[in-house]
mmJSON file of the N, C-alpha and C atoms, coordinates in Angstrom:
{"data_MODEL":{"atom_site":{
"group_PDB":["ATOM","ATOM","ATOM","ATOM","ATOM","ATOM","ATOM","ATOM","ATOM","ATOM","ATOM","ATOM","ATOM","ATOM","ATOM","ATOM","ATOM","ATOM","ATOM","ATOM","ATOM","ATOM","ATOM","ATOM","ATOM","ATOM","ATOM","ATOM","ATOM","ATOM","ATOM","ATOM","ATOM","ATOM","ATOM","ATOM","ATOM","ATOM","ATOM","ATOM","ATOM","ATOM","ATOM","ATOM","ATOM","ATOM","ATOM","ATOM","ATOM","ATOM","ATOM","ATOM","ATOM","ATOM","ATOM","ATOM","ATOM","ATOM","ATOM","ATOM","ATOM","ATOM","ATOM","ATOM","ATOM","ATOM","ATOM","ATOM","ATOM","ATOM","ATOM","ATOM","ATOM","ATOM","ATOM","ATOM","ATOM","ATOM","ATOM","ATOM","ATOM","ATOM","ATOM","ATOM","ATOM","ATOM","ATOM","ATOM","ATOM","ATOM","ATOM","ATOM","ATOM","ATOM","ATOM","ATOM","ATOM","ATOM","ATOM","ATOM","ATOM","ATOM","ATOM","ATOM","ATOM","ATOM","ATOM","ATOM","ATOM","ATOM","ATOM","ATOM","ATOM","ATOM","ATOM","ATOM","ATOM","ATOM","ATOM","ATOM","ATOM","ATOM","ATOM","ATOM","ATOM","ATOM","ATOM","ATOM","ATOM","ATOM","ATOM","ATOM","ATOM","ATOM","ATOM","ATOM","ATOM","ATOM","ATOM","ATOM","ATOM","ATOM","ATOM","ATOM","ATOM","ATOM","ATOM"],
"id":[1,2,3,4,5,6,7,8,9,10,11,12,13,14,15,16,17,18,19,20,21,22,23,24,25,26,27,28,29,30,31,32,33,34,35,36,37,38,39,40,41,42,43,44,45,46,47,48,49,50,51,52,53,54,55,56,57,58,59,60,61,62,63,64,65,66,67,68,69,70,71,72,73,74,75,76,77,78,79,80,81,82,83,84,85,86,87,88,89,90,91,92,93,94,95,96,97,98,99,100,101,102,103,104,105,106,107,108,109,110,111,112,113,114,115,116,117,118,119,120,121,122,123,124,125,126,127,128,129,130,131,132,133,134,135,136,137,138,139,140,141,142,143,144,145,146,147],
"type_symbol":["N","C","C","N","C","C","N","C","C","N","C","C","N","C","C","N","C","C","N","C","C","N","C","C","N","C","C","N","C","C","N","C","C","N","C","C","N","C","C","N","C","C","N","C","C","N","C","C","N","C","C","N","C","C","N","C","C","N","C","C","N","C","C","N","C","C","N","C","C","N","C","C","N","C","C","N","C","C","N","C","C","N","C","C","N","C","C","N","C","C","N","C","C","N","C","C","N","C","C","N","C","C","N","C","C","N","C","C","N","C","C","N","C","C","N","C","C","N","C","C","N","C","C","N","C","C","N","C","C","N","C","C","N","C","C","N","C","C","N","C","C","N","C","C","N","C","C"],
"label_atom_id":["N","CA","C","N","CA","C","N","CA","C","N","CA","C","N","CA","C","N","CA","C","N","CA","C","N","CA","C","N","CA","C","N","CA","C","N","CA","C","N","CA","C","N","CA","C","N","CA","C","N","CA","C","N","CA","C","N","CA","C","N","CA","C","N","CA","C","N","CA","C","N","CA","C","N","CA","C","N","CA","C","N","CA","C","N","CA","C","N","CA","C","N","CA","C","N","CA","C","N","CA","C","N","CA","C","N","CA","C","N","CA","C","N","CA","C","N","CA","C","N","CA","C","N","CA","C","N","CA","C","N","CA","C","N","CA","C","N","CA","C","N","CA","C","N","CA","C","N","CA","C","N","CA","C","N","CA","C","N","CA","C","N","CA","C","N","CA","C","N","CA","C"],
"label_alt_id":[null,null,null,null,null,null,null,null,null,null,null,null,null,null,null,null,null,null,null,null,null,null,null,null,null,null,null,null,null,null,null,null,null,null,null,null,null,null,null,null,null,null,null,null,null,null,null,null,null,null,null,null,null,null,null,null,null,null,null,null,null,null,null,null,null,null,null,null,null,null,null,null,null,null,null,null,null,null,null,null,null,null,null,null,null,null,null,null,null,null,null,null,null,null,null,null,null,null,null,null,null,null,null,null,null,null,null,null,null,null,null,null,null,null,null,null,null,null,null,null,null,null,null,null,null,null,null,null,null,null,null,null,null,null,null,null,null,null,null,null,null,null,null,null,null,null,null],
"label_comp_id":["UNK","UNK","UNK","UNK","UNK","UNK","UNK","UNK","UNK","UNK","UNK","UNK","UNK","UNK","UNK","UNK","UNK","UNK","UNK","UNK","UNK","UNK","UNK","UNK","UNK","UNK","UNK","UNK","UNK","UNK","UNK","UNK","UNK","UNK","UNK","UNK","UNK","UNK","UNK","UNK","UNK","UNK","UNK","UNK","UNK","UNK","UNK","UNK","UNK","UNK","UNK","UNK","UNK","UNK","UNK","UNK","UNK","UNK","UNK","UNK","UNK","UNK","UNK","UNK","UNK","UNK","UNK","UNK","UNK","UNK","UNK","UNK","UNK","UNK","UNK","UNK","UNK","UNK","UNK","UNK","UNK","UNK","UNK","UNK","UNK","UNK","UNK","UNK","UNK","UNK","UNK","UNK","UNK","UNK","UNK","UNK","UNK","UNK","UNK","UNK","UNK","UNK","UNK","UNK","UNK","UNK","UNK","UNK","UNK","UNK","UNK","UNK","UNK","UNK","UNK","UNK","UNK","UNK","UNK","UNK","UNK","UNK","UNK","UNK","UNK","UNK","UNK","UNK","UNK","UNK","UNK","UNK","UNK","UNK","UNK","UNK","UNK","UNK","UNK","UNK","UNK","UNK","UNK","UNK","UNK","UNK","UNK"],
"label_asym_id":["A","A","A","A","A","A","A","A","A","A","A","A","A","A","A","A","A","A","A","A","A","A","A","A","A","A","A","A","A","A","A","A","A","A","A","A","A","A","A","A","A","A","A","A","A","A","A","A","A","A","A","A","A","A","A","A","A","A","A","A","A","A","A","A","A","A","A","A","A","A","A","A","A","A","A","A","A","A","A","A","A","A","A","A","A","A","A","A","A","A","A","A","A","A","A","A","A","A","A","A","A","A","A","A","A","A","A","A","A","A","A","A","A","A","A","A","A","A","A","A","A","A","A","A","A","A","A","A","A","A","A","A","A","A","A","A","A","A","A","A","A","A","A","A","A","A","A"],
"label_entity_id":["1","1","1","1","1","1","1","1","1","1","1","1","1","1","1","1","1","1","1","1","1","1","1","1","1","1","1","1","1","1","1","1","1","1","1","1","1","1","1","1","1","1","1","1","1","1","1","1","1","1","1","1","1","1","1","1","1","1","1","1","1","1","1","1","1","1","1","1","1","1","1","1","1","1","1","1","1","1","1","1","1","1","1","1","1","1","1","1","1","1","1","1","1","1","1","1","1","1","1","1","1","1","1","1","1","1","1","1","1","1","1","1","1","1","1","1","1","1","1","1","1","1","1","1","1","1","1","1","1","1","1","1","1","1","1","1","1","1","1","1","1","1","1","1","1","1","1"],
"label_seq_id":[1,1,1,2,2,2,3,3,3,4,4,4,5,5,5,6,6,6,7,7,7,8,8,8,9,9,9,10,10,10,11,11,11,12,12,12,13,13,13,14,14,14,15,15,15,16,16,16,17,17,17,18,18,18,19,19,19,20,20,20,21,21,21,22,22,22,23,23,23,24,24,24,25,25,25,26,26,26,27,27,27,28,28,28,29,29,29,30,30,30,31,31,31,32,32,32,33,33,33,34,34,34,35,35,35,36,36,36,37,37,37,38,38,38,39,39,39,40,40,40,41,41,41,42,42,42,43,43,43,44,44,44,45,45,45,46,46,46,47,47,47,48,48,48,49,49,49],
"pdbx_PDB_ins_code":[null,null,null,null,null,null,null,null,null,null,null,null,null,null,null,null,null,null,null,null,null,null,null,null,null,null,null,null,null,null,null,null,null,null,null,null,null,null,null,null,null,null,null,null,null,null,null,null,null,null,null,null,null,null,null,null,null,null,null,null,null,null,null,null,null,null,null,null,null,null,null,null,null,null,null,null,null,null,null,null,null,null,null,null,null,null,null,null,null,null,null,null,null,null,null,null,null,null,null,null,null,null,null,null,null,null,null,null,null,null,null,null,null,null,null,null,null,null,null,null,null,null,null,null,null,null,null,null,null,null,null,null,null,null,null,null,null,null,null,null,null,null,null,null,null,null,null],
"Cartn_x":[16.051,16.874,17.889,18.289,19.263,18.556,19.179,18.619,19.518,18.886,19.641,20.191,21.44,22.074,22.679,22.906,23.537,24.865,25.906,27.233,27.537,27.913,28.211,29.676,30.26,31.649,31.748,32.765,32.934,33.599,34.221,34.863,33.872,33.144,32.246,30.768,30.443,29.084,28.157,28.716,27.889,27.559,26.355,25.927,26.213,27.276,27.79,27.411,27.278,27.125,25.945,25.389,24.38,24.885,24.442,24.862,23.806,24.037,23.152,23.98,23.332,24.02,22.996,23.479,22.663,22.765,21.684,21.726,21.873,21.575,21.721,23.193,23.995,25.408,26.294,25.844,26.616,25.755,25.611,24.757,25.365,26.705,27.344,27.254,27.534,27.5,28.701,28.448,29.472,30.355,31.678,32.634,33.56,33.627,34.481,35.263,36.453,37.245,36.976,36.303,35.911,36.262,36.192,36.519,35.341,35.618,34.613,34.876,33.944,34.171,34.165,33.557,33.525,34.848,35.43,36.734,37.894,37.614,38.607,39.719,39.362,40.325,39.571,40.31,39.724,39.546,38.301,37.995,37.155,36.998,36.188,34.708,33.933,32.493,31.8,30.829,30.137,28.652,28.051,26.621,25.78,24.783,23.847,22.436,21.476,20.076,19.57],
"Cartn_y":[-181.95,-180.818,-180.499,-181.49,-181.248,-180.652,-179.627,-178.952,-179.162,-179.237,-179.348,-177.984,-177.977,-176.735,-176.945,-175.856,-175.886,-175.148,-175.758,-175.14,-174.594,-173.314,-172.651,-172.233,-172.342,-171.935,-170.42,-169.934,-168.494,-167.837,-168.624,-168.072,-167.881,-168.968,-168.91,-168.854,-168.995,-168.905,-170.052,-171.151,-172.313,-173.07,-173.59,-174.389,-175.849,-176.369,-177.682,-178.796,-178.528,-179.582,-179.305,-180.39,-180.288,-181.074,-180.654,-181.304,-181.023,-181.536,-181.255,-180.722,-179.936,-179.457,-179.253,-179.284,-179.046,-177.558,-176.824,-175.377,-175.004,-175.935,-175.644,-175.628,-176.544,-176.612,-175.767,-175.478,-174.663,-173.514,-172.443,-171.341,-170.517,-170.516,-169.741,-170.506,-169.786,-170.405,-171.325,-172.461,-173.478,-173.115,-173.274,-173.024,-174.226,-174.812,-175.961,-175.762,-176.317,-176.266,-177.561,-177.442,-178.595,-178.373,-179.452,-179.379,-178.801,-177.822,-177.234,-177.721,-178.464,-178.958,-177.853,-176.717,-175.612,-174.844,-174.637,-173.967,-174.939,-176.225,-177.301,-177.159,-176.773,-176.692,-176.697,-176.87,-176.822,-175.357,-174.991,-173.619,-173.633,-172.482,-172.351,-172.386,-173.236,-173.341,-172.885,-171.994,-171.412,-171.741,-171.864,-172.165,-171.022,-171.382,-170.401,-170.799,-169.987,-170.307,-171.404],
"Cartn_z":[180.14,180.513,179.413,178.62,177.544,176.331,175.752,174.587,173.372,172.203,170.953,170.58,170.104,169.664,168.281,167.562,166.248,166.347,165.79,165.795,164.406,164.344,163.078,163.037,161.863,161.644,161.764,162.457,162.633,161.421,160.55,159.368,158.219,157.869,156.715,157.093,158.377,158.916,158.493,157.954,157.637,158.921,158.984,160.14,159.846,160.456,160.099,161.056,162.327,163.322,164.248,164.791,165.838,167.044,168.223,169.448,170.512,171.713,172.832,173.981,174.843,176.038,177.145,178.358,179.529,179.872,179.709,179.936,181.409,182.283,183.709,184.125,183.569,183.944,183.038,181.804,180.854,180.34,181.084,180.624,179.49,179.355,178.295,176.968,175.857,174.536,174.349,173.745,173.546,172.354,172.504,171.435,171.327,170.129,169.889,168.606,168.552,167.333,166.577,165.41,164.625,163.159,162.372,160.96,160.171,159.322,158.447,157.018,156.402,155.045,153.992,154.28,153.32,153.325,154.505,154.619,154.401,154.567,154.461,155.486,156.701,157.801,159.122,160.207,161.537,161.941,162.284,162.675,163.941,164.527,165.723,165.33,165.999,165.788,167.059,166.914,168.052,167.982,169.139,169.236,168.666,167.846,167.279,167.649,167.236,167.509,166.607],
"occupancy":[1.0,1.0,1.0,1.0,1.0,1.0,1.0,1.0,1.0,1.0,1.0,1.0,1.0,1.0,1.0,1.0,1.0,1.0,1.0,1.0,1.0,1.0,1.0,1.0,1.0,1.0,1.0,1.0,1.0,1.0,1.0,1.0,1.0,1.0,1.0,1.0,1.0,1.0,1.0,1.0,1.0,1.0,1.0,1.0,1.0,1.0,1.0,1.0,1.0,1.0,1.0,1.0,1.0,1.0,1.0,1.0,1.0,1.0,1.0,1.0,1.0,1.0,1.0,1.0,1.0,1.0,1.0,1.0,1.0,1.0,1.0,1.0,1.0,1.0,1.0,1.0,1.0,1.0,1.0,1.0,1.0,1.0,1.0,1.0,1.0,1.0,1.0,1.0,1.0,1.0,1.0,1.0,1.0,1.0,1.0,1.0,1.0,1.0,1.0,1.0,1.0,1.0,1.0,1.0,1.0,1.0,1.0,1.0,1.0,1.0,1.0,1.0,1.0,1.0,1.0,1.0,1.0,1.0,1.0,1.0,1.0,1.0,1.0,1.0,1.0,1.0,1.0,1.0,1.0,1.0,1.0,1.0,1.0,1.0,1.0,1.0,1.0,1.0,1.0,1.0,1.0,1.0,1.0,1.0,1.0,1.0,1.0],
"B_iso_or_equiv":[0.0,0.0,0.0,0.0,0.0,0.0,0.0,0.0,0.0,0.0,0.0,0.0,0.0,0.0,0.0,0.0,0.0,0.0,0.0,0.0,0.0,0.0,0.0,0.0,0.0,0.0,0.0,0.0,0.0,0.0,0.0,0.0,0.0,0.0,0.0,0.0,0.0,0.0,0.0,0.0,0.0,0.0,0.0,0.0,0.0,0.0,0.0,0.0,0.0,0.0,0.0,0.0,0.0,0.0,0.0,0.0,0.0,0.0,0.0,0.0,0.0,0.0,0.0,0.0,0.0,0.0,0.0,0.0,0.0,0.0,0.0,0.0,0.0,0.0,0.0,0.0,0.0,0.0,0.0,0.0,0.0,0.0,0.0,0.0,0.0,0.0,0.0,0.0,0.0,0.0,0.0,0.0,0.0,0.0,0.0,0.0,0.0,0.0,0.0,0.0,0.0,0.0,0.0,0.0,0.0,0.0,0.0,0.0,0.0,0.0,0.0,0.0,0.0,0.0,0.0,0.0,0.0,0.0,0.0,0.0,0.0,0.0,0.0,0.0,0.0,0.0,0.0,0.0,0.0,0.0,0.0,0.0,0.0,0.0,0.0,0.0,0.0,0.0,0.0,0.0,0.0,0.0,0.0,0.0,0.0,0.0,0.0],
"pdbx_formal_charge":[null,null,null,null,null,null,null,null,null,null,null,null,null,null,null,null,null,null,null,null,null,null,null,null,null,null,null,null,null,null,null,null,null,null,null,null,null,null,null,null,null,null,null,null,null,null,null,null,null,null,null,null,null,null,null,null,null,null,null,null,null,null,null,null,null,null,null,null,null,null,null,null,null,null,null,null,null,null,null,null,null,null,null,null,null,null,null,null,null,null,null,null,null,null,null,null,null,null,null,null,null,null,null,null,null,null,null,null,null,null,null,null,null,null,null,null,null,null,null,null,null,null,null,null,null,null,null,null,null,null,null,null,null,null,null,null,null,null,null,null,null,null,null,null,null,null,null],
"auth_seq_id":[1,1,1,2,2,2,3,3,3,4,4,4,5,5,5,6,6,6,7,7,7,8,8,8,9,9,9,10,10,10,11,11,11,12,12,12,13,13,13,14,14,14,15,15,15,16,16,16,17,17,17,18,18,18,19,19,19,20,20,20,21,21,21,22,22,22,23,23,23,24,24,24,25,25,25,26,26,26,27,27,27,28,28,28,29,29,29,30,30,30,31,31,31,32,32,32,33,33,33,34,34,34,35,35,35,36,36,36,37,37,37,38,38,38,39,39,39,40,40,40,41,41,41,42,42,42,43,43,43,44,44,44,45,45,45,46,46,46,47,47,47,48,48,48,49,49,49],
"auth_comp_id":["UNK","UNK","UNK","UNK","UNK","UNK","UNK","UNK","UNK","UNK","UNK","UNK","UNK","UNK","UNK","UNK","UNK","UNK","UNK","UNK","UNK","UNK","UNK","UNK","UNK","UNK","UNK","UNK","UNK","UNK","UNK","UNK","UNK","UNK","UNK","UNK","UNK","UNK","UNK","UNK","UNK","UNK","UNK","UNK","UNK","UNK","UNK","UNK","UNK","UNK","UNK","UNK","UNK","UNK","UNK","UNK","UNK","UNK","UNK","UNK","UNK","UNK","UNK","UNK","UNK","UNK","UNK","UNK","UNK","UNK","UNK","UNK","UNK","UNK","UNK","UNK","UNK","UNK","UNK","UNK","UNK","UNK","UNK","UNK","UNK","UNK","UNK","UNK","UNK","UNK","UNK","UNK","UNK","UNK","UNK","UNK","UNK","UNK","UNK","UNK","UNK","UNK","UNK","UNK","UNK","UNK","UNK","UNK","UNK","UNK","UNK","UNK","UNK","UNK","UNK","UNK","UNK","UNK","UNK","UNK","UNK","UNK","UNK","UNK","UNK","UNK","UNK","UNK","UNK","UNK","UNK","UNK","UNK","UNK","UNK","UNK","UNK","UNK","UNK","UNK","UNK","UNK","UNK","UNK","UNK","UNK","UNK"],
"auth_asym_id":["A","A","A","A","A","A","A","A","A","A","A","A","A","A","A","A","A","A","A","A","A","A","A","A","A","A","A","A","A","A","A","A","A","A","A","A","A","A","A","A","A","A","A","A","A","A","A","A","A","A","A","A","A","A","A","A","A","A","A","A","A","A","A","A","A","A","A","A","A","A","A","A","A","A","A","A","A","A","A","A","A","A","A","A","A","A","A","A","A","A","A","A","A","A","A","A","A","A","A","A","A","A","A","A","A","A","A","A","A","A","A","A","A","A","A","A","A","A","A","A","A","A","A","A","A","A","A","A","A","A","A","A","A","A","A","A","A","A","A","A","A","A","A","A","A","A","A"],
"auth_atom_id":["N","CA","C","N","CA","C","N","CA","C","N","CA","C","N","CA","C","N","CA","C","N","CA","C","N","CA","C","N","CA","C","N","CA","C","N","CA","C","N","CA","C","N","CA","C","N","CA","C","N","CA","C","N","CA","C","N","CA","C","N","CA","C","N","CA","C","N","CA","C","N","CA","C","N","CA","C","N","CA","C","N","CA","C","N","CA","C","N","CA","C","N","CA","C","N","CA","C","N","CA","C","N","CA","C","N","CA","C","N","CA","C","N","CA","C","N","CA","C","N","CA","C","N","CA","C","N","CA","C","N","CA","C","N","CA","C","N","CA","C","N","CA","C","N","CA","C","N","CA","C","N","CA","C","N","CA","C","N","CA","C","N","CA","C","N","CA","C","N","CA","C"],
"pdbx_PDB_model_num":[1,1,1,1,1,1,1,1,1,1,1,1,1,1,1,1,1,1,1,1,1,1,1,1,1,1,1,1,1,1,1,1,1,1,1,1,1,1,1,1,1,1,1,1,1,1,1,1,1,1,1,1,1,1,1,1,1,1,1,1,1,1,1,1,1,1,1,1,1,1,1,1,1,1,1,1,1,1,1,1,1,1,1,1,1,1,1,1,1,1,1,1,1,1,1,1,1,1,1,1,1,1,1,1,1,1,1,1,1,1,1,1,1,1,1,1,1,1,1,1,1,1,1,1,1,1,1,1,1,1,1,1,1,1,1,1,1,1,1,1,1,1,1,1,1,1,1]
}}}
């Protein structure tokens, strides 16, 4: 039931992180504030395809 997702930085659009989520309990796109090594700061990362 858990699917792999990719998290991309909203500032520079680099795909930095991978994670898993349960699509049945979380149907919306996941948004987390994580560190981006390209921007060198904590930015919002959003789920992409």
